[in-house]
Backbone as CSV, one residue per row, in Angstrom:
resi,resn,N_x,N_y,N_z,CA_x,CA_y,CA_z,C_x,C_y,C_z
1,MET,-123.476,141.073,-223.899,-122.633,139.855,-223.727,-121.987,138.683,-223.304
2,GLU,-120.889,138.284,-222.861,-119.444,137.855,-223.070,-119.159,136.391,-222.519
3,ARG,-118.903,135.658,-223.591,-118.896,133.564,-223.133,-117.269,133.736,-223.410
4,LYS,-117.279,133.715,-221.977,-115.585,132.772,-221.319,-115.578,131.096,-221.508
5,GLY,-115.233,130.639,-222.279,-115.225,128.190,-221.583,-117.014,128.914,-221.617
6,ASP,-117.761,127.897,-220.448,-118.899,127.859,-219.961,-119.546,129.059,-219.207
7,PHE,-118.766,130.062,-219.439,-119.307,130.528,-218.230,-119.667,132.329,-219.013
8,ILE,-121.096,132.658,-218.679,-122.160,133.894,-219.083,-120.943,135.224,-218.230
9,SER,-121.018,135.609,-218.848,-120.985,137.133,-218.124,-121.401,138.442,-218.644
10,THR,-123.068,139.321,-217.595,-123.133,140.492,-218.538,-122.914,141.264,-216.972
11,ASN,-121.870,141.802,-217.710,-122.964,144.286,-216.980,-122.126,142.891,-215.109
12,ILE,-121.306,142.617,-215.185,-120.367,142.512,-213.882,-119.900,143.599,-213.469
13,ARG,-120.640,143.617,-212.527,-119.786,145.127,-211.548,-118.523,144.971,-210.438
14,TYR,-118.339,145.913,-209.825,-116.928,145.576,-209.277,-115.997,145.584,-208.211
15,LYS,-116.197,145.730,-207.312,-115.444,146.009,-206.511,-114.184,146.930,-206.734
16,LYS,-114.155,148.464,-206.193,-112.706,149.262,-206.174,-111.961,149.703,-204.812
17,GLU,-110.916,149.254,-204.660,-109.689,149.332,-203.430,-108.909,150.305,-204.410
18,THR,-109.416,151.319,-203.467,-107.783,152.005,-203.517,-106.964,152.708,-202.449
19,GLU,-105.315,152.681,-202.466,-104.717,152.391,-201.733,-103.171,153.340,-202.470
20,VAL,-102.647,155.128,-201.239,-101.462,154.957,-201.632,-101.004,154.585,-201.070
21,VAL,-99.252,154.413,-201.735,-97.840,154.068,-201.402,-97.004,154.575,-201.723
22,THR,-95.921,154.816,-200.772,-94.957,155.616,-201.213,-93.603,154.456,-202.486
23,PHE,-93.119,155.128,-203.147,-91.998,154.273,-204.041,-91.482,155.059,-204.423
24,GLN,-89.605,154.584,-203.601,-89.048,155.983,-205.036,-88.497,157.659,-204.714
25,GLY,-89.959,157.573,-203.198,-90.650,158.899,-202.883,-90.946,159.438,-203.313
26,ARG,-91.806,158.585,-204.114,-93.067,158.938,-204.677,-93.893,158.789,-203.711
27,GLU,-95.172,159.147,-203.973,-96.930,158.698,-203.879,-97.529,157.700,-204.960
28,ILE,-98.037,156.571,-204.902,-98.470,155.884,-206.414,-99.704,155.381,-205.829
29,THR,-101.145,156.034,-206.588,-101.859,155.217,-206.363,-102.396,153.865,-207.537
30,LEU,-102.519,153.374,-205.835,-103.167,151.225,-206.504,-104.329,151.784,-206.675
31,GLU,-105.027,151.216,-207.932,-106.426,150.641,-207.810,-106.197,149.248,-208.062
32,ASN,-107.880,148.316,-207.091,-108.013,147.016,-207.482,-109.295,146.432,-207.489
33,LEU,-109.603,146.817,-209.015,-111.378,146.099,-208.873,-110.800,144.944,-208.746
34,SER,-112.248,144.595,-207.923,-112.266,143.055,-208.259,-114.258,141.927,-207.911
35,PRO,-113.930,141.656,-209.586,-115.262,142.025,-209.316,-116.274,141.425,-207.731
36,VAL,-118.059,141.797,-208.385,-118.157,140.959,-207.788,-119.572,139.994,-208.556
37,PHE,-120.174,138.910,-207.944,-120.456,138.436,-208.666,-121.584,138.098,-207.231
38,THR,-122.845,137.188,-208.559,-124.510,136.626,-207.669,-123.811,135.038,-207.191
39,PRO,-124.477,134.683,-206.444,-123.819,133.757,-205.940,-124.122,132.092,-207.298
40,GLU,-125.119,132.658,-208.194,-125.201,130.886,-209.250,-123.532,131.542,-210.507
41,GLN,-123.276,133.011,-210.504,-122.484,133.268,-211.278,-120.310,132.882,-209.724
42,GLU,-120.344,132.958,-209.189,-119.533,132.519,-208.295,-119.575,130.685,-208.527
43,ALA,-120.532,130.037,-208.679,-121.020,129.305,-208.701,-120.061,128.055,-209.801
44,ALA,-120.589,129.736,-211.060,-120.234,129.204,-212.549,-118.913,128.247,-212.526
45,LYS,-118.373,129.893,-212.120,-117.243,129.763,-211.963,-116.188,129.190,-211.703
46,ARG,-116.617,128.929,-210.318,-115.979,127.963,-209.423,-115.799,126.605,-209.800
47,ARG,-116.839,126.217,-210.942,-116.712,124.973,-211.533,-116.223,124.786,-212.735
48,GLU,-116.046,126.436,-212.642,-114.821,126.172,-214.832,-113.561,125.813,-214.449
49,LEU,-113.567,126.589,-212.917,-111.682,127.206,-212.614,-111.804,125.536,-211.954
50,GLU,-112.651,124.528,-211.153,-111.693,123.818,-211.103,-112.085,122.279,-211.459
51,GLN,-112.364,122.915,-212.888,-112.427,121.369,-214.173,-111.344,121.835,-214.965
52,GLN,-109.979,122.803,-214.840,-109.400,123.586,-215.248,-108.210,123.306,-214.607
53,LEU,-108.471,123.238,-213.269,-107.196,122.947,-212.824,-107.343,120.759,-212.547
54,TYR,-108.246,120.866,-212.514,-107.652,118.669,-212.814,-107.825,118.221,-214.377
55,GLU,-107.517,119.678,-215.179,-107.593,118.884,-216.641,-105.599,119.080,-216.061
56,VAL,-105.119,120.057,-215.915,-103.422,119.590,-215.897,-103.698,119.290,-214.613
57,PHE,-103.880,119.094,-213.457,-103.725,117.703,-212.240,-103.342,116.987,-213.105
58,ARG,-104.589,116.312,-214.042,-104.474,115.157,-214.789,-103.625,114.880,-215.719
59,LYS,-102.466,116.409,-216.663,-102.293,116.399,-217.164,-100.331,115.364,-217.094
60,TYR,-100.736,115.836,-215.952,-99.419,116.373,-214.931,-99.348,115.196,-214.644
61,ALA,-100.034,114.677,-213.702,-99.924,113.213,-213.346,-99.806,111.156,-214.801
62,ASP,-100.451,111.853,-215.517,-99.920,111.292,-216.730,-99.173,111.044,-216.819
63,LYS,-98.596,111.983,-216.926,-97.027,111.838,-217.475,-96.058,111.906,-216.463
64,ARG,-96.921,111.511,-215.041,-95.771,111.243,-213.859,-95.690,109.810,-213.191
65,GLN,-97.134,109.015,-214.592,-96.786,108.281,-214.577,-96.482,106.903,-215.196
66,LYS,-96.460,107.798,-216.294,-95.097,107.081,-217.288,-93.591,106.889,-217.679
67,GLU,-94.061,108.223,-216.403,-92.179,108.531,-215.995,-91.803,107.223,-215.075
68,GLU,-92.935,107.690,-214.398,-92.084,106.176,-213.349,-92.340,104.525,-214.192
69,ALA,-93.193,104.416,-214.541,-93.707,103.181,-215.235,-92.894,102.596,-216.852
70,GLY,-91.958,103.582,-216.029,-90.396,103.136,-216.949,-89.233,103.789,-217.047
71,ALA,-89.168,103.713,-215.781,-87.930,103.410,-214.583,-87.928,102.445,-214.030
């Protein structure tokens, strides 16, 4: 079990997408792995992301208010 922030992940499955592209005359195989979450895991991940974004926006909003007050 792995813990990151408030989100605990256990045996997450991944969806694999494969695409062959041509780059500089060579064929390259691109593989994209996307996690497949249960609805509960998705909700927990969304809450974690929303909290992190809120903290970033609050930091910059506070900084901007201080700059405007000083101007």
